[in-house]
KOLVOMAR-880662 format. One record per atom (N, C-alpha, C, CB): x, y, z; residue in three letters. Coordinates in pm, whole numbers, plus 50000, padded with zeros to 5 digits. Each point is the difference from the previous one (the first is absolute). Glycine has a CB too. Layout:
% residues N
XYZALA;...
% end
This chain:
% residues 342
500904988350013MET;499055016350003MET;500905006849950MET;498555001450203MET;501145009949777HIS;500695011749978HIS;500015009950122HIS;499434996349761HIS;501415007050280ARG;499715010350149ARG;500115011049950ARG;500914988850186ARG;497945018049870VAL;500175015549962VAL;499895009250149VAL;498724995949731VAL;502115014850294ALA;499705003850097ALA;499715018149986ALA;501334976150102ALA;497565025649918VAL;499765016349964VAL;500115009750130VAL;498264992749804VAL;502565016650138ILE;500875009250143ILE;498695010149999ILE;503345000649961ILE;496095000050181ALA;499175014849988ALA;501125011450099ALA;496884986849992ALA;503055021649940VAL;500715014050028VAL;499365010850027VAL;501334993649878VAL;498495006550293PRO;498765012750016PRO;500575014150003PRO;498534984850149PRO;500465022749802PRO;498584999949974PRO;499794989249866PRO;499675027350103PRO;499834966349928ALA;499814989049898ALA;498135003749888ALA;501834978250237ALA;498615017749644THR;498454999549907THR;499384987650011THR;500765014549819THR;498244985850244THR;499104990450075THR;499914990649831THR;498275018250258THR;501214989149646PHE;499404991949853PHE;501424993949977PHE;497905017849864PHE;503164985850119ASP;501024993949933ASP;500514987950082ASP;500565022149890ASP;499194978050262LEU;500624992750064LEU;498944987250007LEU;501545019850117LEU;496964979549822SER;499344988649947SER;500574994549889SER;498185007950082SER;502444999349809ILE;499904995149882ILE;500744982250004ILE;500035029649897ILE;501394973550199PRO;500344989749928PRO;499204989650080PRO;502345008349904PRO;497644987250209GLU;499074988150034GLU;498394997549920GLU;501365004550240GLU;498595011349716LEU;498624990149938LEU;500104996549850LEU;498325012150162LEU;502994990649750ILE;500484995649874ILE;500594988150058ILE;500385021849858ILE;500114978750168LEU;501614983750027LEU;499214992950106LEU;503015012849994LEU;496034995550103GLY;499634988250073GLY;498894992049968GLY;500945011050148GLY;498434992649734GLU;499074991449899GLU;500444992649919GLU;498825013450006GLU;502274985849959THR;500964994249919THR;500034981050011THR;501435026750042THR;498104968149884THR;500124984750033THR;500484995749888THR;498254996150151THR;502844991749878VAL;500394991749888VAL;499384986350007VAL;502115012449987VAL;497704979049921ASP;499574987150032ASP;499454999450127ASP;501544991449862ASP;497385015950183GLY;498965001550126GLY;501395001250154GLY;497224979349854GLY;503625025850117CYS;501265005650108CYS;499945015950002CYS;501814979249940CYS;498145027650174PRO;500695013549959PRO;501335002249976PRO;498485006650109PRO;501305003549807GLY;501165000749897GLY;500965006350076GLY;498775001749786GLY;500825011650339TYR;500605005950059TYR;500055000050140TYR;499775008149819TYR;500834993150299ALA;500055003250143ALA;500475013950003ALA;500464976650082ALA;498615033349961VAL;500055012250001VAL;500205006150152VAL;498654998149779VAL;501675008450271GLY;500445003450108GLY;500625014750037GLY;500154976449979GLY;498815034750090VAL;500195010750039VAL;500895002750090VAL;498235000949935VAL;503165009650059CYS;500855001650101CYS;499815016250005CYS;501724977249967CYS;499415025150151THR;500075015250027THR;501264998550064THR;497515009350028THR;503105002649993ALA;501205002850112ALA;499654992850119ALA;500555023449924ALA;498224985450130GLU;499484999650171GLU;498784992949990GLU;500885023350093GLU;498934960849904PRO;498684994650001PRO;498965004550078PRO;501114984049949PRO;498235019750022GLY;498665002850111GLY;499105013649924GLY;501624992450272GLY;497815015949732VAL;498985010449960VAL;500675010149940VAL;498524995450172VAL;501315001549679VAL;500345009149917VAL;499325009249938VAL;501134986649994VAL;499485026350014ALA;498905012249958ALA;499844999549820ALA;500925018950239ALA;498094988449746SER;499874997749852SER;499485016049941SER;499264970050027SER;501085030449868ASN;500105015349956ASN;498335004049973ASN;502774998049866ASN;496104994650169GLY;498664996549998GLY;499315005650122GLY;500544979849870GLY;500415019950234GLY;499155002750157GLY;500314985850057GLY;497655017749935GLY;502194973850002LEU;499484987050050LEU;501164994150088LEU;498394995749788LEU;501854993750248HIS;500974989450077HIS;500344988950024HIS;499675010950048HIS;501414979149871ILE;499944988849931ILE;500804990050106ILE;499825011849741ILE;500064978750277THR;500244994650117THR;501274986149876THR;496845007950237THR;504474997349800VAL;500654994449906VAL;500594987250119VAL;500565024349792VAL;499704966050203PRO;500444987450087PRO;501674997049935PRO;497044987450034PRO;503255010449882ASN;501414994449998ASN;501185016049943ASN;498784967749915ASN;502515025950184GLY;500995008449925GLY;500804996549900GLY;499985007950172GLY;500834999449773LEU;501034997349884LEU;501074991749973LEU;499465016850008LEU;499994978850149GLU;500634985449987GLU;499694988649846GLU;499615003350298GLU;498864998449646ILE;499254993349918ILE;500765003649890ILE;497804999050109ILE;502775012649831VAL;500585002549893VAL;501164989449954VAL;499265023550061VAL;501694975150067GLU;501064992549964GLU;499374985649914GLU;501515011450228GLU;497624981249852ASP;499204987749911ASP;499294998449905ASP;500054996250139ASP;499765017749820SER;498885004149845SER;500915000749909SER;498125015450077SER;501124979849766ASP;500455002449929ASP;499965012249870ASP;499994979150128ASP;498845027149915THR;499985011749933THR;499185012150160THR;499684984649660THR;501105025850312VAL;499385011850151VAL;499605008249855VAL;501985002850311VAL;496685002249782ILE;499125010449926ILE;499865014950143ILE;498214974949806ILE;501805030350120VAL;500405015050084VAL;498585007149956VAL;503165003649974VAL;495535003350080THR;498885004949974THR;500115015449982THR;499004980450117THR;499975024149863GLY;499805017350007GLY;500435003050173GLY;497495002849785GLY;503495011550239THR;499764999550118THR;500045018149960THR;501024972150154THR;498965037049967GLY;500335010050033GLY;501005006650030GLY;498604994250018GLY;502054994950018ALA;501345005950041ALA;501005003149909ALA;499624989050175ALA;501465021549838ARG;500725004749918ARG;501644997250055ARG;497875017249924ARG;502774995550121ASP;501084998850064ASP;500234989050119ASP;499955022849920ASP;498844974550186ASP;500314993850137ASP;499794985849947ASP;499175019250192ASP;501134973749724ILE;499964982449993ILE;500624997350109ILE;500164994249763ILE;499354996650266GLU;500464990250115GLU;501884993049935GLU;496534991050077GLU;504445014649961PRO;501144996249985PRO;499844980449972PRO;500995026050168PRO;498554966949943ARG;499664984849975ARG;499554996649935ARG;499964997350120ARG;498665013449783VAL;500024994249879VAL;500475000849845VAL;498724998550154VAL;501835011149855LEU;500975002149941LEU;501084988749943LEU;499355019050130LEU;501124979350013GLN;500904991250018GLN;499724984049975GLN;500655018650147GLN;498364980749842ALA;499344987149989ALA;499524998349850ALA;499245000750253ALA;500615007049644LEU;499615004949892LEU;501834995549927LEU;497445022850094LEU;502934982749967ARG;501704996849960ARG;500484991350008ARG;500445013550042ARG;499384978550055HIS;500604989049985HIS;499294988949930HIS;501095007950183HIS;497464992649761ALA;498944991849972ALA;500775004249852ALA;497434999350201ALA;502625009749748ALA;500525004249896ALA;501524992249936ALA;498585021750099ALA;502004977250012ASP;501514996549999ASP;500104983650007ASP;500745024050130ASP;497754971449909ALA;500084988549991ALA;499054991549892ALA;500825005650229ALA;498915008049643GLY;499514991349916GLY;498524996249967GLY;502024994650068GLY;497385012050055LYS;498275004150006LYS;499615006149915LYS;499845001750185LYS;498934995049761ARG;499215009649933ARG;499425011450090ARG;499494981549844ARG;500535030150116ILE;499505013550102ILE;499165005049856ILE;502455009150229ILE;496664997549836ALA;499045003049972ALA;499355015050053ALA;500114974649974ALA;499335034049986SER;499335013150092SER;498684999849905SER;502375018450097SER;496214987549986ILE;499005003249963ILE;499985013850016ILE;499134979650036ILE;500295029349894CYS;499895014350003CYS;501305005350054CYS;497514999350030CYS;502225009250087THR;501255012650053THR;500794989150071THR;498645026750058THR;501064959049947GLY;501014993150063GLY;501345000049893GLY;498084984750148GLY;501675018949758ALA;501455004749914ALA;501395008250062ALA;498105002149824ALA;500825009450267PHE;500905005750088PHE;501064994850096PHE;498305011049964PHE;500954976850079VAL;500704990550081VAL;501514994349957VAL;497564994450051VAL;501655001749816LEU;501384992549921LEU;500845009149973LEU;498954983449887LEU;500835027750077ALA;501225014149931ALA;500754997850105ALA;498765021949875ALA;500464982050279GLN;500665006550099GLN;501054988250061GLN;497845018050047GLN;502004968449918ALA;501184988850000ALA;500724995249912ALA;498974995050121ALA;501125018249773GLY;500984999849891GLY;499444983649919GLY;502445017050157GLY;496574980449865LEU;499674987749889LEU;499425005049813LEU;499044985250276LEU;500295024449740LEU;500055006449844LEU;500775008949932LEU;498294996750042LEU;503135004750030GLU;501375006549945GLU;500004996249878GLU;501374999950189GLU;498675005449703GLY;499905001749833GLY;499214989349978GLY;502215010049925GLY;496644988350137ARG;499004990549935ARG;498945008049960ARG;500534980650132ARG;498735011449798SER;498695008049933SER;498964993650130SER;500505000249663SER;498125013750344ALA;499574994550104ALA;499065009749962ALA;501684988750173ALA;497035008849907THR;498535008150028THR;499804999250144THR;498774993849776THR;500105017250215THR;499545005950112THR;498495004149963THR;502455007850080THR;496654997250039TYR;498405002649978TYR;500555013149926TYR;498204988950233TYR;501155014449619TRP;500105013049937TRP;500205015250078TRP;498604985149850TRP;500545012250222ALA;499965017550097ALA;501244999150074ALA;497265004050067ALA;503574988749967LYS;500944998350074LYS;501614998349939LYS;497914991350129LYS;501855011049734SER;500944997549911SER;501035013150003SER;498274983949859SER;501315028650154GLU;501295010749994GLU;500454999750137GLU;499185017049815GLU;500314979850311GLU;500715000350121GLU;501124987549972GLU;497825010450164GLU;501624978649796PHE;500624988249983PHE;501265002949941PHE;497984987849984PHE;501995021349878ARG;501315000949915ARG;500375012950082ARG;499504988749729ARG;500275018650313GLY;500945009750094GLY;500554993150100GLY;498755018649967GLY;500864970550112ARG;500654996450090ARG;501284987349962ARG;497645009350130ARG;501814982049760PHE;500454993049936PHE;501105000949841PHE;497884994650162PHE;502585014149806PRO;500515004349835PRO;500374989649934PRO;500885020250049PRO;500344970550040SER;500274989549961SER;499134989449933SER;501335007450151SER;497514992049912VAL;498834988849944VAL;499205001849860VAL;499614997850247VAL;500804993649688ASP;498935006149870ASP;498454998149998ASP;501924994749863ASP;497655014350179LEU;498704999350006LEU;498924997049929LEU;500895010050094LEU;498124982949886ARG;499105001949912ARG;498925000350048ARG;501074992649865ARG;498255019850129PRO;498705001150067PRO;498854997949960PRO;500985011650077PRO;498594986349812ASP;498874993149879ASP;500084986649949ASP;499975020749919ASP;500604970250202VAL;499564989849920VAL;499544990450143VAL;501745003249737VAL;497674989150270LEU;499294988350126LEU;501154996350060LEU;497964988149884LEU;502905004150069TYR;501094996550081TYR;501084994649930TYR;498554996850167TYR;502755001249919VAL;501134999549881VAL;500954986550096VAL;500155033449870VAL;500434960850045GLU;500874991050060GLU;501155003249905GLU;498344981150103GLU;502945020450008ASP;501214999650003ASP;500844988550066ASP;499395022249979ASP;501014968649937GLY;500734988050078GLY;498824995150090GLY;502645009950009GLY;498104990150135ASN;499004995850085ASN;499435003350094ASN;500724989849937ASN;499245024549988VAL;499445015250082VAL;498565001349916VAL;502705016350054VAL;496484984850041LEU;498665005549896LEU;499225013250073LEU;499404972549908LEU;500015034650015THR;499515011950068THR;498774999949958THR;501895013050017THR;497384990550049SER;498175001449950SER;499445020250026SER;499214965150142SER;499995036449745ALA;499345012050038ALA;498924995550146ALA;500165010349703ALA;499455001350284GLY;499085003350090GLY;498474992750032GLY;501395019449933GLY;498564974650219LEU;498834994150029LEU;499504987049881LEU;499485025650128LEU;499574976249771SER;499574984449962SER;501245001049923SER;497134994249987SER;503375013149987ALA;501394993249862ALA;500754982550074ALA;501345035249920ALA;498764971850240GLY;500234987350050GLY;499564988149984GLY;500355012250101GLY;498094985249877ILE;499394990649931ILE;500674994049880ILE;498215010950088ILE;502354996849822ASP;500684996549888ASP;501184992350034ASP;499135018949889ASP;501644989050198LEU;501174998250015LEU;499974981150079LEU;500625033550015LEU;497984965350061CYS;500604990950071CYS;499244988249889CYS;500435012150293CYS;498684991349622LEU;499864988449888LEU;501095000049920LEU;497695001349984LEU;503185006549992HIS;501434996249943HIS;500634992950054HIS;500205015449930HIS;500004985150197LEU;500634989150094LEU;499974986649965LEU;499445013450160LEU;499204985549848VAL;498814987349976VAL;500614992049880VAL;497605014450070VAL;502154997249848ARG;499834994349862ARG;502164991349993ARG;497265027649852ARG;503404984450159SER;501394995950044SER;500504987250027SER;499755018450076SER;499124976950058ASP;500704989350060ASP;498884987249962ASP;501435016150216ASP;497774984949740TYR;499034987450017TYR;498745001049810TYR;499995003550400TYR;500625009649563GLY;499614996849812GLY;498935010450039GLY;500364969549878GLY;499155032549963ALA;498745009249964ALA;498744998450045ALA;501035001849830ALA;498664982350148ALA;498934993050039ALA;499505000250156ALA;500804987249803ALA;500335011450294THR;499905003850157THR;499415013850003THR;502124986250079THR;498825024749878ALA;499695010350017ALA;498635007649978ALA;502154995949975ALA;497514995849870ASN;498575005949960ASN;499204994750061ASN;500335004649812ASN;499574985250274ALA;498604993150127ALA;500375007050119ALA;499634972849932ALA;502045032350083VAL;499305005050140VAL;499055014349982VAL;502294989450137VAL;498655019549731ALA;499315010149961ALA;498324999849998ALA;502215002449882ALA;497384987250069ARG;498184998649960ARG;499714998750163ARG;499584983149715ARG;501415010950394LEU;498894994950115LEU;500395012350101LEU;499904969049978LEU;500875039649980VAL;499855016150089VAL;499425007849925VAL;501915000950118VAL;497114994449757VAL;499345012749872VAL;501065010749946VAL;497595000750130VAL;503905001949862ALA;500785005149961ALA;500254998449833ALA;500584998350250ALA;500025008149693ALA;500164998649871ALA;501054993549983ALA;498955017049951ALA;501384971949944PRO;500914991250005PRO;501065009449952PRO;498654977849972PRO;502645013050045VAL;501455007649998VAL;500125010249910VAL;501024981150056VAL;499125032649977ARG;500705008649913ARG;500824999549975ARG;499295008850032ARG;501545000649900PRO;501385001849905PRO;500335010350121PRO;499584996649681PRO;501634997850359GLY;500765015150109GLY;499855013649921GLY;502214985150112GLY;498095018149728GLY;499795008450000GLY;499185004549952GLY;501374998550038GLY;497555000450010GLN;498585004449957GLN;500125012550089GLN;498484976249945GLN;500605038450019ALA;500055005350017ALA;499255005850165ALA;500744995349731ALA;500155011850389GLN;498984998550080GLN;498505011550000GLN;502284988450126GLN;497245009249956PHE;498475014649985PHE;500195008850074PHE;498134988349973PHE;502245023849901ILE;500635017950106ILE;498585004749990ILE;502955011349912ILE;497085000850225ALA;498965004950015ALA;499665013749855ALA;500464990950305ALA;499025002549595SER;499805007649929SER;497884998749959SER;503394998249928SER;495735010850147PRO;499104997449986PRO;499194993449868PRO;500585015050173PRO;498124975349834LEU;499714995949866LEU;498335011349992LEU;501504967349996LEU;498235029349850PRO;498395009049991PRO;499374990650111PRO;499525008749703PRO;499454994550292PRO;499034994850115PRO;499504984149902PRO;498855030450143PRO;501034961849955GLU;499744986749894GLU;498415000349971GLU;502054982650108GLU;497815011749744THR;498484997349976THR;500134989749946THR;498985019349976THR;499934968550087GLY;500584990449960GLY;500304989050082GLY;500585015049871GLY;499644973150095THR;500314989350091THR;501645000249962THR;497424984450007THR;503145006050058SER;501654995049998SER;499884991849866SER;500744996950288SER;500085000449656LEU;500564989549907LEU;500464989950037LEU;500375013349895LEU;499584982850244ALA;500364987250020ALA;499794989549974ALA;500225008550089ALA;498314991449869ALA;499254990949938ALA;500314996449908ALA;498745005550074ALA;501455005949802THR;500595000549899THR;501214988649997THR;499145024949991THR;502344978350097ARG;501104996550023ARG;499854985250016ARG;500705022050087ARG;498084973349999ALA;499874984950074ALA;499774994749835ALA;498595001950312ALA;500385004149639TRP;499554991749889TRP;501134993749902TRP;497935014950016TRP;503094999349949ALA;500884998649924ALA;500944986850064ALA;499695027049919ALA;500824974950196LEU;500704988250033LEU;499664987649990LEU;500625012650109LEU;497944985949880GLU;499554985649956GLU;500034998649869GLU;498644997650172GLU;501755008249729ARG;499864998949883ARG;501555009249914ARG;496864996450063ARG;504874997750051LEU;500975006949926LEU;500084990149863LEU;501405011850229LEU;498374978949758HIS;500014991949881HIS;499455001349873HIS;500164989450155HIS;498985021949848GLU;499205006549898GLU;500315012749951GLU;498504988350088GLU;501605013749777PRO;500205012049927PRO;499295014050075PRO;500074983149778PRO;500215020850311LEU;499435009850077LEU;500275015049933LEU;500314983650211LEU;498805020449761THR;500205014749988THR;499715012150080THR;499774990449831THR;500635022150137ARG;499215013250052ARG;498344999549970ARG;502335014749946ARG;497554985249936ALA;498674998249989ALA;499364990150108ALA;500415005549757ALA;499764980650254ALA;499714988850077ALA;499595006550120ALA;501554983549898ALA;499745018850168LEU;499935011750144LEU;498835004650010LEU;502095009349988LEU;497994998249924ALA;498935017250003ALA;498354991149995ALA;501975024149788ALA;497934966450109ALA;499064994450009ALA;499664995250133ALA;500404997149785ALA;500084994250231HIS;499774990350170HIS;499655014150106HIS;502394974949973HIS;498555038550073ALA;499705008550065ALA;498625008449953ALA;502494997950056ALA;497365000249813ARG;498805011149966ARG;500195013550009ARG;498704985250075ARG;502745016049865THR;500475013549966THR;500515000749886THR;500365004450195THR;500205007549767SER;500634999449860SER;501565002450050SER;497795010549830SER;502794981550051VAL;501554999649981VAL;500625009050106VAL;499864996049742VAL;499965020850209ARG;500605008050076ARG;500004999050143ARG;499645011249827ARG;499004990150237THR;499625001650129THR;501194984950048THR;496785014249977THR;503004976549978LEU;500314981950060LEU;501815006549996LEU;497574973549837LEU;502995034350035THR;501215000150047THR;500645014350086THR;500084982349792THR;499215025250231ARG;499905006950113ARG;499994997150138ARG;499225007549850ARG;499734983250159ARG;499694995550180ARG;500584987649983ARG;497595010850090ARG;503534981649810PHE;500584991250022PHE;500945004150104PHE;499474990949789PHE;501435022050095HIS;501085008350051HIS;500015000950158HIS;499875013449781HIS;498934994650235ALA;499655004650167ALA;500034985850082ALA;498145022649939ALA;501074969050019GLU;499854989950119GLU;501514986350022GLU;496765004849932GLU;503815000349918THR;501524987050024THR;501275006049953THR;498634977249937THR;501345035449991GLY;501255007049995GLY;500684994749854GLY;500275001750288GLY;498804990849680LEU;500314992649822LEU;498555001249909LEU;501894977250101LEU;498725023849796SER;498715001449855SER;499614983750007SER;501245022249781SER;497604972750153PRO;499224989750008PRO;500964990649908PRO;497485012350047PRO;503064992349889LEU;500724987849912LEU;501474999250051LEU;498555004049772LEU;502265008150329GLN;501274995850075GLN;499394990650138GLN;501605025049914GLN;497074975950085TRP;499674993650149TRP;500064986249967TRP;498415017850106TRP;500684979049810LEU;499774984049894LEU;501194995749984LEU;498165005149847LEU;503275001250111LEU;501064996849963LEU;500954995950140LEU;499505015249771LEU;500114988550343TYR;500354995250131TYR;499564994550056TYR;500615010250011TYR;497754985049982GLN;499674988650041GLN;499934990549905GLN;499065010150156GLN;501664987749698ARG;499774987349977ARG;501874998850044ARG;497334996649780ARG;503495012150236ILE;501624997050002ILE;499924988850148ILE;501275029649881ILE;497814978050208GLU;499934995350130GLU;499624987850000GLU;499615019050080GLU;499314976749828LEU;499404985249990LEU;500714995549922LEU;497925001850036LEU;502795001749854ALA;501384990249955ALA;501374995950107ALA;499385013049765ALA;500494993650282LYS;501404994650147LYS;499204991750098LYS;501635024650026LYS;496874979549983GLU;499224989750111GLU;500424982049944GLU;497405021850043GLU;501994981249805LEU;500064988149932LEU;500994990649966LEU;498645011449949LEU;502734997650076LEU;501324992149930LEU;500554998350197LEU;500865015649643LEU;498674990850437GLU;500604995350117GLU;499214985750080GLU;500805027550014GLU;497944971149930SER;499134994550063SER;499774986449894SER;499015024250137SER;500904976549747THR;499954990949912THR;501174992849922THR;498125012250007THR;501834978849917ASP;500574992549901ASP;499674999849861ASP;500244989550172ASP;498425021749816LEU;499815004649849LEU;501255003349927LEU;497895009350064LEU;501544984649779PRO;501225008249914PRO;499985014350003PRO;500014982849843PRO;501055022750084MET;499785010950011MET;498475006849907MET;502874997850060MET;497004994149804GLU;498905006549928GLU;498775002850085GLU;500844988849800GLU;498905000050257GLN;499075001150096GLN;499775010550093GLN;500344980849968GLN;501105022450106VAL;499965009850129VAL;499565013249891VAL;502264988950220VAL;498435011049689ALA;499685012849882ALA;498425003749994ALA;502054990749831ALA;497324997750105GLN;498784997749977GLN;499005005850142GLN;500954978349823GLN;499435016350254ARG;498994995250115ARG;500215018450091ARG;500584962050028ARG;500595044149945SER;500195014950053SER;499535008149929SER;501694996750090SER;498124998849781GLY;499395011449927GLY;500915009149896GLY;498555000150211GLY;502984994349859LEU;501195005249911LEU;499844994549861LEU;501645001050197LEU;497764985249766VAL;499804997049862VAL;501214991049949VAL;498655022549969VAL;502374983149993THR;500834996349940THR;501204994550077THR;498975014149848THR;502124976250142THR;501194998850068THR;501145012049990THR;499394975549963THR;500545031349940ASP;501015012949953ASP;499495008150107ASP;500344999649722ASP;498365004350300SER;499015011750059SER;500754993250126SER;497205007449852SER;502484983850175LEU;499954993250173LEU;502145001250000LEU;496804972850014LEU;503565025549925ARG;501715002049988ARG;500385014750058ARG;500214984449762ARG;499465025250132GLN;500005012449999GLN;499225008850123GLN;500314993549753GLN;498824999050297HIS;499195013450157HIS;500694990650096HIS;496895011249951HIS;503644975950034MET;500624994850155MET;501715004250013MET;498134975550001MET;502365026249863SER;501275008250015SER;499995013250053SER;500614988349829SER;498845018750124ARG;499705014150035ARG;499385003050109ARG;499965002749807ARG;499214988450254ARG;499515002350142ARG;500824992950100ARG;497735002749917ARG;502784986050067THR;500864993450074THR;501324999049998THR;498414992049998THR;502005007849889GLY;501555000449964GLY;500464989949946GLY;500405011850155GLY;498534973049863LEU;500254989849955LEU;499034994949913LEU;501254998350174LEU;499414991049747THR;499054991249903THR;498714993850089THR;502254992349841THR;496905004050085PRO;498814989750043PRO;500764989850095PRO;498475001449761PRO;502244993350157SER;500854987850029SER;500885002250111SER;499964993549772SER;500685015650222ALA;500735003350145ALA;499305004350132ALA;501605006749848ALA;497254995750128TYR;498905008550077TYR;499354988150069TYR;499515021549828TYR;500444967050087ARG;499454987650053ARG;501334989650109ARG;498095001349734ARG;503224999950221ALA;500654996250038ALA;500535006050151ALA;500024993249755ALA;499805020150246ALA;500585006950108ALA;498674997350157ALA;501595021749774ALA;497104976550113PHE;498785000750143PHE;499364987850021PHE;499275022949960PHE;500784968249951THR;499414990650028THR;500654992050122THR;499205001649765THR;501804998350275ARG;500464992050121ARG;499025004450108ARG;502584998649937ARG;496865014350076ARG;499244999850142ARG;498524993949965ARG;501335023150109ARG;498474970449806ALA;498664996249991ALA;499824988149884ALA;499325025350084ALA;500454959450008ALA;499714995349886ALA;499294997449900ALA;500834998250105ALA;499625003549753PRO;498985000849882PRO;499054989050018PRO;501635009849836PRO;497304998250094ARG;498684991150020ARG;499535001549792ARG;498915009350367ARG;500634980249583LYS;499494995649871LYS;499375011149946LYS;499724977350059LYS;499225022650037HIS;498785004749959HIS;500115010050041HIS;498784984749986HIS;500485029149943ALA;499715012050048ALA;498725005449935ALA;502425003150047ALA;497025010850013PRO;498534998949939PRO;500085007349880PRO;498724998750211PRO;500354997549695SER;500234999549840SER;499835019150005SER;498614968949876SER;500635038350218SER;499985014349975SER;501185003150096SER;497325005049936SER;502465009350098ALA;500585009050100ALA;499774996850135ALA;499795015949847ALA;501254985950263ARG;499625000850108ARG;498925000450060ARG;501445005149964ARG;498024987350188PRO;498535011150041PRO;500635011650045PRO;498184983150094PRO;500755025649905SER;500345017450001SER;499735001750107SER;499535009449805SER;501244998950270PRO;499525010550128PRO;498935008149965PRO;502195002350083PRO;497235004450073SER;499125004749969SER;500045014549945SER;499334983350142SER;502175020349867SER;500335011349977SER;501374998749927SER;498585008950193SER;502114988549681PRO;500935000349991PRO;500625010049994PRO;499514984849951PRO;500115030850054ALA;500995010750045ALA;498635008050042ALA;502624999849831ALA;497325006550310PRO;499135006250050PRO;499935011049934PRO;500184990250184PRO;498865021049795ALA;499965013750010ALA;500525005650120ALA;498244998649865ALA;502505012750091GLN;500495005250077GLN;499835018349972GLN;501454974950029GLN;498205031250103SER;499725014449956SER;501145010249976SER;498024995950125SER;502594999249766SER;501055007249949SER;501004997149912SER;499525006150166SER;501084999249768LEU;501034998049847LEU;500744994050064LEU;500055018549842LEU;499914967850049ALA;501424996449995ALA;500495001349874ALA;499784985650170ALA;502105018149863ARG;500675000449911ARG;501094991149993ARG;499175019449996ARG;500934979149811ARG;501074990350030ARG;501355009049989ARG;498624977549902ARG;501885008950124PRO;501935004950035PRO;500495003949854PRO;500844979450216PRO;
% end
């Protein structure tokens, strides 16, 4: 079982603190828990939060030594970070453990010196403060999460869900990660390069979200879907569909379809031994040339190399659904903000 130590740095962000247990704690592999998650802090006992609540944390930093992954969640602390936390993080990094942060936890990793010369991200509203404090960090304030070697950082709040789903995918494969996403009613694993949702007001909403249309499309990725077909399902014009799709997902309809098809192809490569021709057809990429082109561009690996690299995490099965994966309730939840593509 993969052991995870979550460090609460007071004043802790309670939402962030709940995410690793919510996502990793719900992960099962062959009916067994995939992770053992423990929350710790420098002084076990009652820990203050930045929302006025107080949390009881029973574990001290000693559990970091026995962990495989260490996650620092959001905190209001800046210059007064407990030295024992910084030292524990340095020891964990020196031991080759995977280190991650959610939201302003990146400030803690940076103060420990773990982000020196690395790419990283944090909550966009704190990006200027972060850049001023840590100019040697290659800050990417407009993405959901960044993986640089064994150090990962995520943007604010719900981007921590994306980061943890990415960890599940890295450890156990796409099928397991998508199963967890469906279980907690979250979007499927999103790419780290997707934009954070920034504070730009949208026009007043008129009508319903396009979530139902996206769910409908996810069941038909193997079909030649067009913007007109999506617009017809949503009972709107192509122009309105395109505008609202971008507002809700940060992508155009065709970009979103391509991303979902590549994700389905990756899942099929990981979890089945289907021939490449069938992977291309079932994912909607149609031809093996198209599959190879898009997989190489997205992952840096050919389909064969990707399968060889990832199928060791789960035993392949010969039979896969003839259509797309079961859809989550909302593949890309609507947000009251505009998303910018980096």
